[in-house]
C-alpha positions as a Python dict, from the first residue, in 0.01 Angstrom:
ca = {
    (1, 'M'): (0, 0, 0),
    (2, 'K'): (142, 346, -106),
    (3, 'K'): (69, 661, 90),
    (4, 'Q'): (-129, 923, -104),
    (5, 'P'): (71, 1270, -31),
    (6, 'S'): (-166, 1500, 155),
    (7, 'Q'): (-275, 1874, 37),
    (8, 'D'): (-40, 2048, 282),
    (9, 'Q'): (294, 1851, 178),
    (10, 'I'): (504, 1959, -65),
    (11, 'S'): (742, 1817, -331),
    (12, 'R'): (1098, 1731, -257),
    (13, 'K'): (1206, 1985, -561),
    (14, 'D'): (989, 2266, -384),
    (15, 'A'): (1135, 2173, -33),
    (16, 'M'): (1491, 2203, -161),
    (17, 'K'): (1381, 2539, -364),
    (18, 'K'): (1260, 2680, -6),
    (19, 'M'): (1572, 2547, 204),
    (20, 'G'): (1788, 2736, -51),
    (21, 'K'): (1640, 3058, 3),
    (22, 'Y'): (1659, 3032, 402),
    (23, 'A'): (2039, 2893, 373),
    (24, 'A'): (2101, 3213, 135),
    (25, 'L'): (1931, 3457, 362),
    (26, 'T'): (2074, 3285, 690),
    (27, 'A'): (2416, 3312, 523),
    (28, 'M'): (2373, 3673, 454),
    (29, 'G'): (2208, 3771, 779),
    (30, 'T'): (2500, 3596, 944),
    (31, 'F'): (2756, 3782, 739),
    (32, 'I'): (2617, 4124, 821),
    (33, 'I'): (2624, 4060, 1180),
    (34, 'L'): (2967, 3940, 1216),
    (35, 'N'): (3152, 4172, 972),
    (36, 'P'): (3400, 4309, 1168),
    (37, 'K'): (3450, 4620, 939),
    (38, 'K'): (3062, 4679, 976),
    (39, 'A'): (3102, 4630, 1344),
    (40, 'Q'): (3392, 4875, 1388),
    (41, 'A'): (3225, 5139, 1179),
    (42, 'S'): (2907, 5144, 1353),
    (43, 'S'): (3029, 5171, 1720),
    (44, 'P'): (3114, 5492, 1877),
    (45, 'P'): (3450, 5612, 1897),
    (46, 'D'): (3431, 5615, 2303),
    (47, 'P'): (3237, 5342, 2374),
    (48, 'G'): (3282, 5374, 2760),
    (49, 'G'): (3333, 5730, 2833),
    (50, 'G'): (3066, 6027, 2848),
    (51, 'G'): (2827, 5873, 3106),
    (52, 'G'): (2975, 5951, 3453),
    (53, 'L'): (2727, 6007, 3753),
    (54, 'G'): (2936, 6272, 3897),
}
């Protein structure tokens, strides 16, 4: 007896396409977050100064 695919299932080809898109987005997001030049450029010049209480 073969199982009939239900309506909410997708084919392997469609699943691979979707996973490729998610992988590309994840890689791009990781690259942006971990890119040291971008992180250095967006940090303030004196990260610990200027907020003293007294």
